[in-house]
N, C-alpha and C positions, 0 to 999 in steps of 0.2 A: 119784416119781411113783405113786401107787395106782392101775393096774389094774382091781382088782375092783371101787370103788367107782366108778368113769369109764363101767366097761359097766353097772353099775347103776344112773346116770344116765340112760342110754342106753335102755335096756327097762325100765326103769318109768314105769308114769304117776300121773295127780296123781289116781285117784281117791279115792284115801285120805285123801287131804287133806281132801276135800267130805263125804265122811263121816263126819273124825272131826271136823271143822267142825260138824253135825247132831249128833253126838249129845253135844259137849258144849256146845252150847246151847239142847239142850234139856235140860240140868244143869243147866245155871244159870238156866233159866225154872220147871223143877221147883225150884229152892232159893229161889228166891223167893216162889212160890206163898202158902206159910203168909205173909206181909208183907200176902195180901187175903182169908185165910181159907180158903184149904185145902190138905186133907191127904188127898195118899190116895197114898202110900207108905209099907211101914213104916222104919221110921228114917228118917225123913222130908230133916234134912238129911242124913245119911249119906250114903242110895242119893245124894239130888243129885250132894253133889260126886262120891261114886262113878263115876258116871256121865260128870260134866264130866270125868272125869279121863283118863278109858279114853278119848274123846274126842280129847281134845288128845296121848295116844299115841295114836294112829290116825294122826292132822295129822300129826305130828313126827316123831316117832320115826323111822317108812322114808325121811324126808328127810336125815335124819343120817345114817343110815349107806351113805348113795350123797356126792357129789360134788356140791356145786353147779354153779350157771352161774355164781356169780364166779369159783368155784375155776379153772374148765375158762380161764377167759377170765386169769385170774391165770399158768397155764399159758403160756400165751401167749405172754401177755407176756416173762415169765422165761426164757424158747427163744428170744425176740427181741431180746432189749433189747442195745442195740449190737451188732446183728447185719450192719449195715452198715461201720461204722466196723471191727470184728473185720475183717470182709475185708475193706477195703483194707486193712489194715495185715500181714495174713495172704500181701496177693498182692503185697503189697510196689509199694503203689501211693499212699501216702498221700502222699508227694512230688512225684507229678502229678497232682490234684484238680484237678478244672475249676471257677474260679471261679464261673461262671455257675451249677450245676445238685448242691447239695448233696447228697453221698449218702446215701439214704433205705433202708426196708427196706415191702414191700409182699406183704400175703399176706390168706389168709381162708379158715374152713372149707369142705373139697370136698364134693362132696356126690356123685359118681360115681367107681364104681369100684367093682370087686366085695368086699364084707364092710361096706361101710359103713352104720357107725349112724348114725341120724341122732334127733335131738329138740325141739323146741318147747319154747324156755324158759319155764314158768309166770307168772312178772315180768315181763322183755320182749316176750314173742313170738319171744323171736330162735330164726330155726333155727341148730340147733350139728349137727355131725358129728363122726365119731370121727377123720376124716384133717384133719391142718394144714397148706395147703404157705405159708411163708416166703420173701419174693425179694427179698434186697436188691442191689440196684442201686447199682455206682459209681462216677460219671462221671471220665475223663477229657476234656483239648482233643481229640481224638483216635475217640474214640467211649465204650462201656459196656461196663466188666464185670458181669457177674451172675451172681451165688449161688446157688441155689435147696435149699433143705431141705425136707421132707415126710418128720412126721414123727405117730405114731400116738398116742392115747389109751387105745386097747384093746389093746397089744398093745408088746413091745419090739421096733418096729417103724423105723428113719430111716433117711431115702435123701437125698443131697444131688449135684450137678450143678454146673458153670458154663460159661458160653458167654462167649466174645465178641463183641461185634458193635462193627464200625466202622461211625462216619456215613454216611462216602462211601460204601459198598456196600447202606445201610440202600433202603429207598423209602419208607416210612412207617412210623409208625407210630399208635396209636387205641384205643380205646375202647371193646369189643363188648361188650353185655347177651347171655346169656340165659336163657333160661326156662325152668327145670324141673321136672318133674313127679315130686312123690314119691308113696313109696306108700301115706303113710296119706290121699293125695285133697287135700293140700297142694302150691301149686305154692312155687318160690322164683327167685329173679332174681338169675344170678349177674355178677360184672366180671371183667372182664382184662385188661389191657395188650398187647393185640397188636403187636410187631413184626414186619414183614413184609420180607426180602430176596429180591429178583429176583421175583415176583409170590408169592414161597412163604412161609408164616408159620414165623418165626427160635426165634420167643420168647412164649409164651404167661406171661402173669404174672396168679396169680389177684387182684384186690384188691377194695378195699372201691367202693364209687362214689362222690364227692365232687366239690368242688371244686379238691380239691388235686390230686386222681389226672387230670381236665380240665386241671390249670392245669400238672402234669408234662406231660402230655402237649403238650401246647399248646411250653412249653419245649424239649423235642427236636428234636418236630420242626423246631425253630429250627434246632436242629445241625445236624440234617441238610439243609435247605438251604442254609445257614453252607457247610458240605462239601462240596456237590455244587459253589454255585455258584466257589468255590475252588481243585476237583479242574482 
């Protein structure tokens, strides 16, 4: 992972892009002016192309020196691909998997904490941060084995922890949403899958909100209800 390019992404902005586009557009317009009989630049064609070229360089060269949004997402995909399956194998649970809920990996960018960098994407307008947390959930007939890893795009730092939850000991699981105010004046809603046990939070899993997350929450609550019924 190129941490220097990643940091440039989070610490840069796109003002140069728009300035460059304006310069490039001016160069193109100047180049076309002779077709309507207007000549106002020395060495008109060469100067017009030079202005357009400088504009294009101002717009696109800085972007090429930093990580792109798609590259960040690609890093996430590479570091989380098969995470749940590998976790099940490493924990020796492959032969104990539930037939009702398949292992899955949940995750999202994290915006809270010290020295967290963030930026809103120019193309998709999505906020990304320099910290990502992925959680592998492995479901057995009795409970859940969770492995959670957090890694940084800005430095070589990665941490991992694990938890074992028993269905009959859990109160419930729910999807919580929180709104975070960011330093640039923007706001972002983050979602968590929250497990509670004896009235206290036992595990918090950052995840993208959607139908699949709500459906998973319902499936886990059914397992908890069934385990308590059999207790």
